[in-house]
N, C-alpha and C positions, 0 to 999 in steps of 0.2 A: 682171507686166504689169497696167496699169491697166484697170479695167472701163470699159465704154462704156454710155451711156444716151441715151434720147430722151424728150421730154416732150410730151404732147398735152393741150392746154387746150380744153375744149369749152364752147360757149355762143354763142347767137345775139347776145346783148348785146355780146359781145366782137367778133364778126365785123362787126357793124353799127356799131361805134365808139361805142356808148352808154356803155360803161364800158371802162376800160383794164385790161390784163393785168398783175397783180403776182405771180401765182402762179409763173410760169416763172422770174422773177428770184430769188424766194425759194428755190425748189427747186434751181435750178442753183448758187446760192451755197453751199448746204449740201452739194451733191454734190461741188463742187470741194474742199471741206474734207476730204472722204473720198477724194480722189484719183480720183474718177469723172469721166471726160470726157464732156461732153454733146455728142452728135453733131448733134442736130436738135431744134428746138422748133416745134411746129405749133399754130395756133389754128384750130379748125374748128367748123362748125355741128353740132348734134346731129341729123343727118339720115341716120345710118347709114354715112357715109363713113369713120368711124373703123375699120370692119371691114377695108377694103382697106389703110388706112394701117398698122394694126398688123401685118397679115399681111406687108406689105413690110418693116416695121421689124424683124421677127423675124430677118431675114437678116444684120443687122449690129449688133445691140444685145444686151448682156447683161441690161439692165434697161430696162423701159418704165414710165413714170409717166403716169397718166391722171387728170384731174380733171374733174368735171362729168358731167351726164347720168344721174344716179342717182335722180332724183326719181320720183314716182308717175304722171306724165302720159305720154301716148302718144308724145311726142317725146323722152322720156328713154330712149335706146336703148343706152347704154353696156354694161350687163350682158348684154343679149342679143347684142350685137356681139362682145364678148369670148368669150362661150360658143361662138359659131359659129366664131371663129378657133381656139379651143382644141378644137373638135370634141367638145364635151360638152354635156349638157343643163343647163338651169337647174333647180336644186332648192331646196326650202325649207330654210332654216337655222333650226333650232329656237331658238337663242339670239337671232337677229335677230327671229324672230317674237315671242318672249316680251317682248323689249325694246320692240318697236313696239306690242304690245298694251297695255303699261303706259302708253305715251304717248298713243295715239289711241283706245283702247278698241274699241268695236264698229265704229268707222269703218275698222278694219283690213280689213273684208270689202268689198272694192271695189278701186279703183285703188291704194290704199295697200299692198295685199297684195304687189304686185310688188317692193316694197322688202325683202321677206323672202327673195327669191330670189337665189342666187349660183351661178356656174358650178360644176358638180360637181367635187369634188376641191380646190376653193379654200378658203381660210380667211378668216374675217371680220376686219375692223378695226372695233372697237366705236366708236360715235359717241354720246357722252353729250349732245351739243349739237344733235342733229338726228335726224330719223327714218330717214335712209338710212345704212346701214352701208357701210363700205368693204370691200374684199376684196383678197386677193393669192394668187398661185399661179404655177406654171411652165407654160409652153407649149413643147412640143417640136416642132421642125421641122428636118428634114434632119440629125438627130443633134446638133442644137444646142438647148440649153435657154435660154429667156429668162424671167426673173422679171418679172412684171407686177404693179404696184400700181394699184388703182383707188380713187379717193377722191372725196368730194363736193366741189362747187364753192364754196359759201359760205365765206369766209375764217374765220368763227368756228367752222366745223366742220373745214375742211381743216387749218388751222394746228396745232391741238392734236393731231389725228390724225397728221399728218406728223412733228411733233417728238417726241410721246410714244410712238408705236407704230412708225411706219415707220422712222425713223432708227435706233432700237435694233435692230430686226429686221434692217435692212440691214447694220449693222455686224457682227452675228453671221454673217449670210449670206455676206458677202464676206471674212470673216476679218480684219476691221479690228482692229488690235491696241490701239486706243483710246489710243495714245500721243498726247498733245496735238498737234494740227495747228496750226502757226503760219502766219499770213498775212503775206506780204511784198508790198509794192507795187513793181513794176518799171516803169521808164520807158524809152521810145524803142526798146526791143528788140521786134521783131515776134515773134508767138507761135511761129512755126516755129523761129526762131533761138534763142529762149529754151529751147524744148524740146530743141533740138539741144545746147545748152550743158549743160543739166541731164543729158541722157542720156550725155554724154561723161564725166561724173564717176561713177566706178564705186564706188557705195556700196550694198552688199547690204541694209543695214538701212533705207535711205531710201525713202519713198514721197512722190511729189510730183504735183501737178496744177495746171493753169492755168485762169484764167477771163478771157476777153477783155473789155475795156471800152473806151469811146471814147478815153480819154487815158492809159490804163495797162493793164497786165496784172497781175492778182493771181496770186501764186504761193503755193500751200499746201504746206507741207513737214511731214512727220512722221517720227519715227524717232530713235533714241538719238544718232545722229551728225549731227543736223540743223545744229548750230552749225558743225561742221567743213565740212559740205556747203555751207552758205551762204557761209562764209569763202572756200572755193575758187571758188565761183561768182562772188563779187564780184571776186576776183583775175582771173577770166577775162573778165568783161564790163564791169568798172568799178564800184568800190565805191559810187559816188554814185548809181548807177542802181537800186539795190536797197535799199529801206528797210523795216524791220520795222514791221508794222501796216498799217492802211488809210489811205493818204495820197493826196493829190491835188496835182499840181504847182502849181495855182493857189492852193490854200490855203497851201501852203508859202511862196510868195512874198508873199502877203498878210500872213501872220503875221510875216514878216521886216520888211515895210514898217511895219506897225502897231507892232511892238515897238521899232523905231528911230525911229518918228514921222517917216518919210520920205514925201514926196510923189513921184509918179512921172508920167512922160510917155513916149511912145513914137513912133517913126517906122517905119512898116511899108511894105514893098513887096510881096514875094511872098505874104505872109499876108493882104493885102488888108483889114486891119482886124479880123481874127479875134482877135488878142491883145487889142485894145481892147474888143471885144465880150465876151470872156470875163471880163476885169477888171471891166467895168461890169455884168455879170450878177450880181455879188456885191452884196448889199444893204448899203449903207453905203459904197460905193466912192467917193462924193463926198468922203469924209474924206481920201483919199490920191491919187486919180486926177485929174490936172490936165487932160489932153487928149492928143490924138494927131494925127499927120498921116499919111494914107495916100498916100504919095508913089510912086504906081505908075509914073509916067513920069519920065524924066530931067529934063524941063522943070520938073516940080513939085519934084523934088529940088533943082534949081538955084534956082528963083525963090522957093520957100516956105522950104526948109530951108537955103538958102545953101551947098549943096554946090558947090564950085568946078567950073566947066566943064572946066578942065584936069584935075581929078581924074577926072571922068566919062569924058573922052576918052582919057586915058592908061591908067587902070586898069579902067574899066568900072563899071557899076552894081553888079555882084556882085563886090565886092572889099573887102579890109581897109580901104583908104583911104576908100572911100565910106561904109561903115557907121560908121566912127569920126566922120566929119564929120556924118553924120545924127544920131548919138546926142548928140554934143556940142551941136549946133545946136538940136535939138528941146528939149533941157534948158534952154538959154538962152532959147529962144522961149517956153517954157511956165513958166519960172522954177521948175522942180521940183528936188528934191534929187537924184534919180537919174533916169536915162533909159536906154532900150535901143532898138536899131534892128535891123531884119531885112531882108535883101535876098538873094534867091536865085532859083533856076530850078525852078519847080514843075512844068514840063512840061505836056503831053507833048512840046511843041516848045520850041526855044530852047536846047537843050544843045549842047555842043561837046566836043571831045576834052579840052581844058584844063578846061572847066567843064561836066561832064555834068549831066543832069537829076538833081535831088536835092542839088546843091551849094547850101549856104546859109551866108552870112556873118552874124555877130551882132556888134553893137557895144554897149558899155556905158560909161556916163559918170556921174560922181558929183562933186559939189562937193568941191574940195580933194583929189581923188584922181586918179591916172593912169588914163586911159581904156584899155580893153582890147577886143580883137576876136579872135574865133576863127571857124574854118570847120568845119562838119560836112558830111559827105556821106552822105545817107540812101539806103539801098538800096531802099526801097520805090519803086515805079514809078508809083503813082497820084498825081494832082494833089492830091486831097483828103488823102491820107495824108501827103504831104510837108508841106502847109500845117499839118495838125494836129500833126505831130511838131515842126515848127519852132516852133509856139506853146508846146508843152510844154518844148522845149529852152530857149526864151527865159526862161521862168519859173524853171526849174532853175538855169540859168547866172546869171541875175540874183541869185538867192538866194546863190549862192556868191560872186559879186562883191561884194555888200553886206557879206558877212562876211569880206572881205579875202583871199580865195583868188586864186591865180594861175590863170586859167582854162585856159591851155595845159597846165598840170600836171593839171588836173581831167579833161580830155578825152583824156588820153594813151592810156587803155585802152578807149575807147568804139568798139570795132571791130565790135560786133554790131548797130549801129543801122541 
C-alpha cells in the first residue's frame, strides 16, 4: 500500500503573496516518484497555527514535511510547535551547537541559541548552507506513528537538505527498493479512473503513484515488471494516452507543426478560445498560428465560418457535419495548412439524452487530405474540466491527424476519459 503524506509551507511572505511557493511543487514531484501520495498542501503564517495543523494531520498521514520557521527570531515557532505536538521538551543538540558556534562565534549566546534546540528524541538534518539545522522524528498518536521532517525555508538550504539527506533517509524508511521509477504522462484520464485502472492490474512487484497537473496526470512506476504493467495499462485505456517521459499535449502538437512547417488555424465553440489562448501562450507562435474564430453562436458559425444553415438546422451545432464544415472553412478563411474545430456541450445545462453534457465533436482539415471528425464523451461533470479536456484532446488528435492516422481507430479504446 502506498504511503500518504502532507506538506506544510510556513512563511508570511508566502501568505501575503510577496513571493510564490515553489517548495511544495518540488517536494510533491519527488514524493510521486517514490509512490507516496500527497494528501494535502498548506501554506500558513508562522504564528503557532502549525501546532493544530500537524496534530490534525497525524490522523491520516504516514509522513509530514514542514519547511520554514526555524530561524532565531521570536516568530520562528516551528521547533516549539512540533515539540508540543510530540509532547516532548526542546533539548540542545551538541552537534547543532558546535556547528552553529563555528558559524556565528560568540553571537550564539542570544537569539541564535534557539537554533541548537530540537525536540527530544528527534535527529538533526545538517545544514552546511545556513545556521538552522533541520530535524526528523516520529510522533505517535492513537497507535499510529507519523514520520515528520522539518527543514529550513530558504531554497539554498532546503533543496540540498531535501535531496541529499531526506530523500535517502525516506527511501530507507519506507522500504523503497530503489529500482528506477519511470515517469509517464497520461492524458484525458481523470486521476480516480487512472488509479482504478492501475489497481485492476495485479502485479505484486509494481509500485505506482500519480501526480495531478492542469492538463495531464503524471504516473510514476517502478518495479521489474514495469514494462509489462504499462503495456497492459495502455491496452486498457488507450495506448496513445500514455507516453513515457514528461510531455505536454501542447508541446506535442507544436513540435508536429514546426517539424512539418505547417501553419494552423482553429474554430472554437464550447472551448471559447481556450485552444487559441494556449497556442498563443507559446513564445514564437506567430511562426505557425494564423488565427481563430470563436464561433459560439450558430449565427457566427453561419455568417463568419459559412456553415450552412441546413447543416445547423438538420444536425445541430454539436455534430460531425458542423465541425467538418467549421474546420474546412476556417482553414480556407485563414489560408492555413491545417485546421481544427471544436463544438460540444460543456454544461452544466444544455445536455440531452442523445447529446449529454460532456459530448464534444472535433473536426480536422488539411490541404490535399480528407477531413476527419470524431466525437468524445467526457465523464467529468464540471464545465471547466470539459473545456480543458477538450483542448487537450484537440491537440492530441490534431497531432495524430497530421501524421496520417485514422482518428476513429485512435479513439477506439478511450473508454476511461
